[in-house]
C-alpha positions in Angstrom: 13.9 8.8 -0.9 17.3 8.6 0.6 20.0 7.4 -1.9 20.8 4.4 0.3 17.2 3.3 0.5 17.0 3.6 -3.4 19.8 1.2 -3.6 17.8 -1.6 -1.4 14.8 -1.1 -3.7 17.0 -1.3 -6.6 18.5 -4.5 -5.5 15.1 -6.0 -4.8 14.2 -5.3 -8.3 17.5 -7.0 -9.4 16.4 -10.1 -7.7 13.3 -10.2 -10.0 15.5 -10.2 -13.0 17.4 -13.5 -12.1 15.2 -15.6 -14.4 15.3 -13.1 -17.3 17.3 -13.2 -20.7 17.4 -9.6 -21.5 18.4 -9.7 -25.3 17.8 -6.7 -27.5 14.7 -7.3 -29.6 12.1 -5.2 -31.3 8.3 -5.8 -30.7 7.0 -8.1 -33.6 4.0 -10.1 -34.5 4.1 -13.4 -32.3 1.7 -16.2 -31.9 3.2 -18.6 -29.2 2.9 -18.1 -25.5 6.6 -18.6 -25.2 7.4 -15.8 -27.5 4.9 -13.4 -26.0 6.3 -14.3 -22.3 9.8 -13.5 -23.7 8.5 -10.1 -24.9 7.4 -9.3 -21.3 10.8 -9.9 -20.1 12.3 -7.6 -22.6 10.1 -4.8 -22.0 8.5 -4.7 -18.4 11.3 -2.5 -16.9 11.5 0.2 -19.8 7.9 -0.2 -21.0 5.6 -1.8 -18.5 2.4 -0.9 -20.6 3.7 -2.7 -23.5 4.7 -5.6 -21.2 1.0 -5.6 -19.8 -0.3 -5.9 -23.4 2.1 -8.8 -24.3 1.2 -10.7 -20.9 -2.4 -10.3 -21.4 -2.1 -11.9 -25.0 0.1 -14.7 -23.5 -2.6 -15.7 -21.0 -5.0 -16.2 -23.8 -2.5 -17.9 -25.9 -1.4 -20.3 -23.2 -5.1 -21.3 -22.6 -5.4 -22.0 -26.4 -2.2 -24.1 -26.2 -3.4 -26.0 -23.1 -0.2 -25.3 -21.3 -0.5 -24.9 -17.7 3.2 -24.2 -17.3 3.1 -21.2 -19.7 -0.2 -20.0 -18.3 1.3 -19.9 -14.9 4.2 -18.0 -16.3 2.1 -15.6 -18.1 0.1 -14.9 -15.0 3.3 -14.1 -13.2 4.4 -11.8 -16.1 1.1 -10.1 -15.9 1.6 -9.4 -12.1 5.2 -8.3 -12.8 4.1 -5.8 -15.4 1.4 -4.5 -13.0 4.1 -4.3 -10.3 6.0 -2.0 -12.6 3.0 0.1 -13.1 2.5 0.6 -9.4 -0.5 -1.4 -9.3 0.7 -3.7 -6.6 -2.5 -5.2 -5.1 -3.5 -6.2 -8.7 0.0 -7.9 -9.2 -0.6 -10.0 -6.0 -3.9 -11.3 -7.6 -2.4 -12.7 -10.8 0.6 -14.1 -8.7 -2.0 -16.2 -6.8 -3.6 -17.1 -10.1 -0.2 -18.5 -11.1 0.7 -20.3 -8.0 -1.5 -23.4 -8.3 -0.5 -24.0 -12.0 3.3 -23.9 -11.3 2.8 -25.7 -8.2 1.7 -28.7 -10.3 4.8 -28.8 -12.3 7.6 -31.3 -11.5 10.4 -28.7 -12.1 9.9 -26.3 -8.9 12.3 -23.7 -10.3 9.4 -21.8 -11.9 7.4 -21.8 -8.4 10.5 -20.6 -6.7 10.9 -17.6 -9.0 7.2 -16.8 -8.5 7.6 -16.7 -4.8 10.5 -14.3 -5.2 8.5 -12.1 -7.4 5.6 -12.1 -5.2 7.9 -11.5 -2.0 9.4 -8.3 -3.9 5.8 -7.0 -4.3 4.8 -7.7 -0.7 8.0 -5.9 0.4 7.1 -2.9 -1.5 3.5 -3.0 0.2 5.4 -3.0 3.5 3.8 -6.4 4.2 7.2 -7.6 5.6 6.4 -10.8 7.5 4.5 -12.1 4.5 7.5 -11.3 2.3 10.0 -13.1 4.4 7.7 -16.1 4.4 7.7 -16.3 0.6 11.4 -15.6 0.4 12.0 -18.6 2.7 9.6 -20.7 0.7 11.5 -19.7 -2.4 14.9 -20.5 -1.0 13.6 -24.0 0.1 12.5 -24.9 -3.3 15.6 -23.5 -5.1 17.8 -25.2 -2.8 16.3 -28.5 -3.9 16.7 -27.5 -7.4 20.3 -26.5 -7.1 19.9 -23.0 -8.7 22.5 -21.0 -6.8 21.9 -17.6 -8.2 18.3 -17.7 -7.4 18.9 -19.0 -3.8 21.2 -16.1 -3.4 18.4 -13.7 -4.5 15.9 -15.1 -2.0 18.4 -14.9 0.8 19.1 -11.2 -0.2 15.4 -10.5 -0.3 15.1 -11.6 3.5 18.1 -9.7 4.4 16.8 -6.6 2.8 13.7 -6.8 4.7 15.3 -7.6 8.1 17.4 -4.4 7.4 14.2 -2.1 6.9 12.8 -3.9 10.2 16.1 -2.9 11.9 16.8 -6.6 12.8 20.5 -6.0 11.7 22.1 -9.1 13.0 19.5 -11.3 10.9 20.1 -8.9 8.1 24.0 -9.5 8.1 23.5 -13.2 8.5 21.5 -13.5 5.3 23.6 -11.1 3.3 26.6 -13.2 4.3 25.1 -16.4 3.0 23.8 -14.6 -0.1 27.5 -13.4 -0.7 29.0 -16.9 -0.2 26.6 -18.4 -2.9 27.4 -15.6 -5.3 31.0 -15.9 -4.9 30.7 -19.6 -5.9 29.4 -18.5 -9.3 31.6 -15.4 -9.6 28.9 -13.0 -10.3 30.6 -9.7 -9.9 27.6 -7.5 -10.5 25.4 -9.3 -7.9 28.3 -9.4 -5.5 28.5 -5.5 -5.7 24.9 -5.1 -4.9 25.2 -7.3 -1.8 28.3 -5.4 -0.6 26.4 -2.1 -0.8 23.5 -3.3 1.2 25.9 -4.6 3.8 27.3 -1.0 3.9 23.7 0.2 4.3 23.2 -2.0 7.3 26.5 -0.8 8.9 25.3 2.8 8.1 22.1 2.3 10.1 24.1 0.7 13.0 26.2 3.9 12.8 29.4 1.8 12.3 30.6 4.1 9.4 34.0 2.5 9.2 32.6 -0.9 8.4 30.1 0.8 6.0 33.1 2.6 4.2 34.8 -0.6 4.1 32.1 -2.6 2.3 31.0 0.3 0.1 34.7 0.8 -1.2 34.8 -3.0 -2.0 31.5 -2.4 -4.0 33.1 0.4 -5.7 36.2 -1.5 -6.9 33.9 -4.0 -8.7 31.7 -1.4 -10.2 34.5 0.6 -11.5 36.1 -2.8 -13.0 32.9 -3.8 -14.9 31.9 -0.1 -15.8 28.4 0.0 -14.5 27.9 3.7 -14.9 24.4 3.9 -13.3 25.5 1.9 -10.1 28.6 3.9 -9.7 26.7 7.3 -9.4 24.8 5.7 -6.2 28.2 4.4 -4.8 29.9 7.7 -5.1 27.2 9.6 -3.4 27.1 7.0 -0.7 30.7 7.0 0.0 30.8 10.7 0.2 28.0 10.8 2.7 29.6 7.9 4.7 33.0 9.8 4.7 31.3 12.8 6.1 29.5 11.1 8.8 32.7 9.3 9.7 35.1 12.2 9.9 35.1 15.6 8.5 38.9 15.1 7.9 37.9 13.1 4.9 36.1 16.0 3.3 38.6 16.0 0.4 37.8 12.5 -0.4 34.0 13.1 0.0 34.1 16.1 -2.4 36.1 14.0 -5.0 33.4 11.4 -4.9 30.6 14.0 -5.2 32.3 15.7 -8.2 32.6 12.2 -9.9 28.8 11.6 -9.2 28.0 15.0 -10.8 30.4 14.3 -13.8 29.0 10.8 -14.6 25.4 11.8 -14.2 26.2 14.5 -16.9 27.9 11.9 -19.0 25.0 9.4 -19.1 22.5 12.4 -19.2 20.5 11.1 -16.0 18.6 14.1 -14.6 17.5 12.0 -11.5 21.1 11.1 -10.7 22.2 14.7 -11.2 19.6 15.9 -8.8 20.8 13.4 -6.2 24.3 14.4 -6.7 23.5 18.0 -6.2 21.7 17.1 -3.0 24.9 15.5 -1.8 26.7 18.7 -2.6 24.3 20.7 -0.3 24.8 18.3 2.5 28.6 18.5 2.0 28.9 22.2 2.1 26.3 22.5 4.8 28.5 20.1 6.9 31.7 22.3 6.5 29.7 25.5 7.2 30.1 26.9 3.6 26.5 28.1 3.4 26.9 30.2 0.2 27.9 27.1 -1.7 25.3 25.0 0.1 22.7 27.3 -1.1 24.0 27.6 -4.7 23.8 23.9 -5.0 20.4 23.7 -3.4 19.0 26.1 -6.0 20.5 23.9 -8.8 19.0 20.9 -7.3 15.6 22.6 -6.6 15.4 23.9 -10.2 16.2 20.5 -11.6 13.8 18.7 -9.5 11.0 21.0 -10.6 12.1 20.4 -14.3 11.8 16.8 -13.9 8.7 17.0 -11.8 10.3 15.1 -8.8 8.1 16.3 -6.0 10.1 14.1 -3.4 13.3 15.6 -4.3 11.8 19.1 -4.1 10.5 18.3 -0.9 13.9 17.2 0.6 15.7 20.2 -0.9 13.2 22.6 0.7 13.8 21.1 4.0 17.7 21.4 3.6 17.2 25.0 2.6 15.1 25.8 5.5 17.6 24.5 7.9 20.5 26.5 6.3 18.5 29.7 6.3 17.7 29.0 9.8 21.5 28.7 10.8 22.0 31.9 9.0 19.2 33.4 11.2 17.3 34.3 7.9 14.2 33.4 9.4 12.1 34.9 6.6 13.6 32.6 4.1 13.6 29.7 6.6 9.9 30.2 7.0 9.4 30.4 3.2 10.9 26.9 2.5 9.5 25.1 5.5 6.1 26.5 4.4 7.0 25.0 0.8 8.1 21.8 2.5 4.7 21.4 4.3 2.8 22.0 1.2 4.8 19.5 -0.8 4.5 16.9 2.0 0.7 17.3 2.0 0.6 17.1 -1.8 2.6 13.6 -1.7 0.2 12.3 1.0 -2.9 13.1 -1.0 -1.4 11.6 -4.2 -0.7 8.3 -2.1 -4.3 8.2 -1.1 -5.6 8.9 -4.6 -3.2 6.2 -5.9 -4.5 3.6 -3.4 -8.2 4.3 -4.6 -7.1 3.9 -8.3 -5.8 0.6 -7.7 -9.3 -0.7 -6.7 -10.4 -0.7 -10.3 -7.3 -2.5 -11.7 -8.4 -6.0 -11.5 -11.6 -5.1 -13.4 -9.8 -3.4 -16.2 -7.2 -6.2 -16.5 -9.9 -9.1 -16.6 -12.0 -7.1 -19.1 -9.0 -6.8 -21.3 -8.3 -10.4 -21.1 -11.9 -11.3 -21.8 -12.1 -9.1 -24.8 -9.2 -10.9 -26.4 -10.8 -14.2 -25.5 -14.0 -13.2 -27.2 -12.3 -12.3 -30.3 -10.5 -15.6 -30.6 -13.7 -17.5 -29.8 -15.4 -15.6 -32.5 -12.7 -16.7 -35.1 -13.1 -20.3 -33.7 -16.7 -20.4 -34.3 -16.4 -19.0 -37.8 -13.9 -21.6 -38.7 -15.8 -24.2 -37.2 -18.9 -23.2 -39.2 -17.1 -23.3 -42.6 -15.7 -26.9 -41.8 -19.2 -28.0 -40.5 -20.7 -26.8 -43.7 -18.3 -28.7 -46.0 -18.9 -31.9 -43.9 -22.6 -31.5 -44.2 -22.4 -31.1 -48.1 -20.2 -34.3 -48.3 -22.7 -36.2 -46.2 -25.6 -35.2 -48.3 -23.9 -36.8 -51.3 -23.0 -39.9 -49.5 -25.9 -40.8 -47.3 -29.5 -41.6 -48.0 -32.3 -39.1 -47.2 -33.4 -41.4 -44.2 -29.9 -41.8 -42.7 -29.1 -38.0 -43.2 -32.4 -36.9 -41.1 -31.6 -39.3 -38.4 -27.9 -38.1 -38.1 -29.2 -34.5 -38.2 -31.5 -35.2 -35.4 -28.8 -36.9 -33.2 -26.3 -34.3 -34.0 -28.7 -31.5 -33.0 -29.6 -33.2 -29.7 -26.0 -33.8 -28.8 -25.0 -30.2 -29.8 -27.9 -28.6 -27.7 -26.8 -30.8 -24.6 -23.2 -29.9 -25.0 -24.0 -26.2 -25.5 -26.1 -26.1 -22.5 -23.5 -27.8 -20.3 -20.9 -25.5 -21.5 -23.1 -22.4 -20.8 -23.9 -23.8 -17.3 -19.9 -24.2 -16.7 -19.2 -20.8 -18.2 -21.9 -19.1 -16.0 -20.7 -21.0 -12.8 -17.1 -19.9 -13.5 -18.2 -16.2 -13.9 -20.1 -16.3 -10.6 -17.1 -17.7 -8.9 -14.9 -15.2 -10.3 -17.0 -12.2 -9.6 -17.6 -13.4 -6.1 -13.6 -13.6 -5.7 -13.1 -10.2 -7.4 -15.8 -8.5 -5.2 -14.4 -10.1 -2.1 -10.8 -9.0 -3.1 -11.7 -5.5 -3.7 -13.7 -5.1 -0.4 -10.8 -6.5 1.4 -8.5 -4.0 -0.3 -10.9 -1.2 0.5 -10.7 -2.4 4.1 -6.9 -1.9 3.9 -7.3 1.7 2.5 -9.8 2.5 5.3 -7.7 1.3 8.0 -4.8 3.4 6.7 -7.0 6.5 7.2 -8.1 5.7 10.6 -6.2 7.4 13.6 -2.6 6.1 13.5 -1.1 4.3 16.6 1.8 6.7 16.9 -0.4 9.7 17.0 -2.7 8.3 19.6 0.4 7.2 21.8 2.0 10.6 21.6 -1.2 12.4 22.8 -3.0 9.9 25.2 -1.6 8.6 28.5 -3.5 5.3 28.3 -6.3 4.2 25.9 -8.1 1.3 24.3 -10.1 1.0 21.1 -12.9 -1.7 20.7 -13.6 -1.7 16.9 -15.8 -4.3 15.4 -17.1 -3.7 11.9 -20.4 -5.6 11.3 -19.0 -6.3 7.8 -15.4 -6.3 6.3 -15.5 -2.5 6.0 -17.2 -0.2 8.4 -19.3 3.1 8.6 -18.0 3.7 12.1 -14.5 5.2 12.3 -12.0 6.8 14.7 -9.9 9.9 13.5 -7.1 11.9 15.1 -4.7 14.7 14.0 -2.3 17.2 15.7 -2.6 20.9 14.8 -1.1 24.0 16.6 -0.4 22.6 19.9 -3.8 20.9 19.8 -4.9 17.2 19.5 -8.2 16.3 17.9 -9.9 13.1 18.4 -13.2 11.9 16.8 -15.5 8.9 17.1 -18.0 8.8 14.4 -20.8 6.6 13.1 -21.4 7.3 9.4 -24.7 6.5 7.6 -25.0 2.8 6.9 -22.5 0.1 7.4 -20.6 -2.3 4.9 -19.4 -0.9 1.7 -22.0 2.3 1.6 -21.0 3.1 5.2 -17.2 2.8 4.4 -17.4 5.2 1.4 -19.3 7.7 3.6 -16.5 7.3 6.4 -13.9 8.1 3.9 -15.7 11.1 2.7 -16.3 12.2 6.6 -12.5 11.7 7.2 -11.5 13.7 4.3 -13.8 16.6 5.3 -12.6 16.4 8.9 -8.8 16.6 7.8 -9.8 19.4 5.2 -11.4 21.5 8.0 -8.3 21.4 10.2 -5.4 21.3 8.0 -6.5 23.3 5.1 -9.2 25.9 6.4 -7.4 26.1 9.8 -10.6 25.7 11.8 -9.7 25.1 15.4 -12.9 24.8 17.5 -14.6 21.3 17.6 -18.2 22.9 17.0 -16.9 24.9 14.0 -15.2 21.9 12.5 -18.6 20.0 12.7 -20.5 22.8 11.1 -17.9 23.1 8.2 -18.1 19.1 7.7 -22.0 19.5 7.8 -21.7 22.2 4.9 -19.3 20.2 2.8 -21.6 16.9 3.2 -24.7 19.1 2.1 -23.0 20.4 -0.8 -21.6 17.2 -1.9 -24.2 14.5 -1.5 -27.6 16.3 -0.4 -28.4 17.9 -3.7 -31.2 15.3 -4.1 -32.8 15.3 -0.9 -30.3 12.7 0.5 -29.6 13.0 4.4 -26.4 10.9 4.6 -24.0 12.2 7.1 -22.8 10.9 10.6 -23.4 11.1 14.3 -20.0 12.2 15.9 -18.1 13.2 19.0 -15.2 15.6 18.3 -12.8 16.4 21.3 -10.0 18.9 21.4 -7.1 18.5 23.9 -5.4 22.0 24.3 -2.0 21.1 25.6 -0.9 24.6 25.9 -3.9 25.7 28.1 -4.6 22.3 29.7 -8.3 22.5 28.6 -10.6 19.8 26.9 -13.4 21.1 24.7 -15.8 19.1 22.3 -18.7 18.9 20.1 -21.2 16.2 20.1 -23.7 15.4 17.3 -26.4 12.7 18.5 -23.8 10.7 20.4 -22.6 11.8 23.9 -19.2 11.2 25.8 -19.2 9.7 29.1 -17.0 10.9 32.1 -16.1 8.6 34.9 -14.4 10.3 37.7 -12.1 8.9 40.2 -14.9 9.0 42.7 -16.6 6.3 40.7 -19.4 8.7 39.6 -20.5 8.4 36.0 -21.5 11.7 34.1 -23.4 11.6 30.9 -22.0 14.8 29.1 -24.0 17.1 27.0 -24.7 16.6 23.4 -26.7 18.2 20.4 -29.6 16.3 19.0 -28.4 17.0 15.4 -26.8 14.9 13.0 -23.6 16.0 10.9 -25.6 16.2 7.7 -28.7 17.6 6.3 -31.7 17.8 8.8 -34.8 19.8 9.5 -32.9 21.9 12.0 -29.5 23.2 10.9 -28.4 25.6 13.8 -24.9 25.8 14.9 -23.4 22.9 17.1 -22.5 23.9 20.6 -19.1 24.1 22.1 -18.9 22.3 25.4 -15.8 22.2 28.0 -15.1 19.1 30.1 -14.2 19.8 33.8 -12.0 16.6 34.3 -9.2 15.8 36.7 -6.0 13.8 36.1 -6.9 10.1 36.5 -10.5 10.5 35.2 -11.6 8.5 32.3 -13.4 9.5 29.2 -15.5 7.1 26.8 -16.5 8.0 23.4 -18.7 5.4 21.5 -21.3 4.9 18.7 -24.7 3.1 19.0 -23.5 -0.3 17.7 -22.9 -1.8 21.2 -26.1 -0.5 22.9 -28.4 -1.5 20.0 -27.0 -5.1 19.8 -29.7 -7.8 20.2 -28.9 -10.7 22.6 -29.3 -12.1 26.0 -31.9 -14.5 27.2 -34.8 -12.6 25.7 -33.1 -11.5 22.6 -33.5 -7.8 23.5 -31.2 -4.8 23.0 -28.2 -4.2 25.3 -29.3 -0.6 25.8 -27.2 2.4 27.1 -28.1 1.8 30.8 -26.5 -1.4 30.8 -23.6 -0.2 28.8 -22.9 2.6 31.3 -23.2 0.1 34.3 -20.6 -2.0 32.4 -18.3 1.0 31.9 -18.8 2.1 35.7 -18.1 -1.3 37.1 -14.9 -1.9 35.0 -13.6 1.7 35.4 -11.1 1.0 38.3 -9.5 -1.9 36.0 -6.5 -1.3 33.7 -7.7 0.0 30.3 -6.3 -3.2 28.6 -8.6 -5.4 31.0 -11.6 -3.0 30.4 -11.1 -3.7 26.6 -11.3 -7.5 27.1 -14.2 -7.3 29.4 -16.2 -5.1 27.0 -15.4 -7.5 24.1 -16.3 -10.6 26.2 -19.6 -9.1 27.3 -20.5 -8.1 23.7 -19.8 -11.6 22.3 -21.6 -13.2 25.3 -24.6 -10.8 24.9 -24.9 -11.6 21.1 -24.4 -15.2 21.3 -25.5 -16.8 18.0 -27.3 -13.8 16.7 -26.1 -11.7 13.9 -24.3 -8.4 14.7 -26.6 -5.7 13.6 -24.3 -2.6 13.3 -20.6 -1.6 13.5 -19.3 -1.3 17.1 -16.8 1.2 18.3 -15.8 2.4 21.8 -12.8 4.4 22.6 -11.8 5.0 26.1 -8.8 6.9 27.7 -7.4 8.2 31.0 -6.9 11.9 31.2 
């Protein structure tokens, strides 16, 4: 991550601390929810796992105390600790549980702080518009309450996001408002953070003089208040800015980099030292001292390996590749660009695994909370039993035999009724919670699945004009579209995995993984051989007990170098509409990509197309949909006529007409399958 971007993220974290009293303390046995909440605030940055335990206990304790305020804050702290454990979607789940409890309080400062905390997490998830909305809501509440520091925090959060979105004028506007508020309360540390972020905006605008001006103001404050950690960032920033503004400032730039190295060693922070070394690499590369640049690059590379910072190792490998290329040492340049590619793939794979692991977080968190509640309930029942026994013994001595029997009968009936009512209420709450959990998890699975579909920027780079009609039957889909670039070739697949909904979605993720593996790792380039490989991987993975799950697929390859289009088709077939308005149903293999009685190789086909022709790839969901006046299937013949009749229209209009025709045909009937049609102009 660029050092300047790290500062923006650091400042977002700073906003979350505005409500914390970070006094030194050691963990001890505590009973009140107030004490447990304070423990979370003391530990969530340095030890988020410990903070998570305290927050879970605080939730249970607040429920025992019947304190809606503390319960709301405890849920917020639970979310905050999960945020620092990088379980961001689970953090949002608990912020949403906290919101109605804090909203009911007369003092809205707590709700305003919750909105800031939630906005920080949304920002880290790149859900920028939602984050801005919550920062604005927080600011409106805190303005009424008169809390200036937190108002400034909300404004700063909005400014950070507008900066990332490249809305620089809005970003500077909100930074200026935040700065005015912070100056009113004379908070020097907060002022320095805002000045650094303003410098970052001007850097993005390439106004390096302004950037240096604001970063220098920030530096003066940080040197005054002796914030060593912040100073390292600022020294490296100023060095980079001075190099970008004018190489005549190289002596000053080198001075700040030497300060960064010295201070990193002083505070014994290996991450900062690695960033300082990277700054040295860029400096010596800029003044064409390749020997020194390589020397510091090797130091940074060795250090990044030691501290297991893969992203730093990735950046340094890229720098080394560029330096060796400038020296015409192509063997070394190739070695480090190859290393760069491997590390980049490794980081991407870790991000996907991280996303899948988060699906389990809500279940683990609630399970822990319920275990603690069950233990407390067991203690309550034991205590209740002891006191009840004492009362019963006393009554035996005071009441006559007849009165005692009548009392016991009434008590038993009332107890049974109360117990039954409680059991019904508990079961109802459990059902409601489980429904919410399942729906939340499926919606999160949808976000993961959509992240793995063909990305818009890849499609735009390779297709002149296109549309995608994608209508999952349920929240997640068995149908998917996938694309990648490799060796001057562009691959595009439209596939229908076995099943739909959650089972279909899991099959689609498996199929996407095997397609990427075939092209990127196994270096397979021909579409029919790619499908052969995916089929073999599916058989090895899931067909060991006779299962025949897999997919129907169309996979095309656009060879840019040779201006050739080849494809392989499993059960589904592409359709070509020529400029002469003739529709051609292209060939296909009547085989699935999966286990089947016939496992011969898929065929490789070539498309003889002219510029301006249109190619359509689709699954069976549209044609199989029941509807119309007789509640029958739409069928392929009618679909082909619809495509042909609309083929002369712009592709955006074709998309609208297809969607309108599908909805009109389906009417009030249930959608029976996932629907996917992708069309593009050659």
